[in-house]
N, C-alpha and C positions, 0 to 999 in steps of 0.2 A: 768628854775623853771616855774612851769605850773603855768598858768595866769589864769584860774578859775578849778571849781570842775570837776573831773571825777564822774563819775556813779557807780566805783568800791567800793565795801566793805573791807572797812579797815579789819576787821577781815579777809575777804578769801582773802588779801594778805598776810601780816603776816602767815598765813595758809600754804601759799606755799615759805617760807623762809627757807633756810637752818636749821635743827633741832637745833646747837650749838646757835643761835639767836634768837630762837622761845621764849624761857622763858624769856629772858631780853627784846624781843620787848613786849610781855603781861604785863610784869613789870613797863615798863615804859609808854605803852596804857594808864594801869590802872592808874597811877600818872599823867600823863596828862590832863586824862578824871576825875578825883578829885579835882585838882586841880582846874582847868576852869570852871570845873561844864557843860560844851560843847562836843557835840557829834564829834568825829572823821569824818573826809574828807576826801575823796580821792583828792589832788592836785596833775596832771597827773597816771601816773603807779606806780608811787614808794613813794611820801609823802605824809604823813599821818599827818592832821593839824588839828588844834584845834582852835574856835574862828576866826572871820573874822575881817580885820579891815580897817579903813579909808585910807586917804592918809597921807602920813607921810614926812615931811620935806628931801630933799635927803640926807643931814649930819646925821642924826638921823638913819639910817635902810636902810637897804635892801631886804626887805622880803617883797614877792607880795604875798596877798591873804589873809593869816591868821595869827595869833598870835603866835603860837609857835606850834610847831611837828618837827617828824623825821622822817627819811628814813633809806635806807640800803647803803651803802657802801662796797661792796664788804663782809668781815666777820665783819665787824663793825656798829655798829647804831650810827647816826650822828644827833645830836638835833639840833633844827634851831631854832634861837630867831630873835624876829622882832627886835630887835637893834643891833648895833654893840656890841660887847665883849668888848669890850673897855668900857662900862657901866655897866659891871658887873665885871672886872678884882679882885674887893676884895672878891668877891666868887670864881673863877676861879683859884685862886689863893691857895684857900685850895682844892677843887678838886681832886689836883694831878696834873702829869703832864700828859696831856691830849690834844693833839694835836688839833690848830683851827682855824677858817679862820675870816673873821670878823662877822658871823653874823650863823657860824655853829661850831659845837664840837663834834669832835669823839671820843667815849668814846669807853672806852675797859669794858672786862665785866661789868655788875654791883658788881657783886662779890667783883671787884678788888676796888670800888668806895666807901665813906660814903654817906650812901644812904641818910644820914641828911644834908649834904650840895647839894648834887642833887637836893634835895626836894627845899632847899632854893633857889637855884636859880632857879628854874622851878614856884616858888611862888614869888619872885621877878621880875623875867620878865614880870612874866601876871599879878602882882598889877602895874607893871610900865607902862603897856598897856597905861594906860589914860593921862599918863603926855607923852605919847612918839607924839602925836597928836601935 
């Protein structure tokens, strides 16, 4: 994962993603911007992050540089949370059958997700940032 922000424009990056991902990326971008109240920042060439974080205890999270964000992996969007996903298991179980790692969730097309649960996950992760330090 990138350690520092880049000067790339997140919207310009999304514009170059495959058309099949473009609408979902724009919707996720808008949702993250709405929930966080922060501008998006590119971290390296492919990760779009919202909000900067301070330090975190190693056992609570693995994310460097931003609070919450997303990237493209192949033909999927990947939501990246600051804390490990086990902190959000109660919400992830309602999101459906989505593959995830420690702090990344591979999203299916947004039309296949319960958008209310996705918003709840993002809001919870964002609100939780103050308790993660």
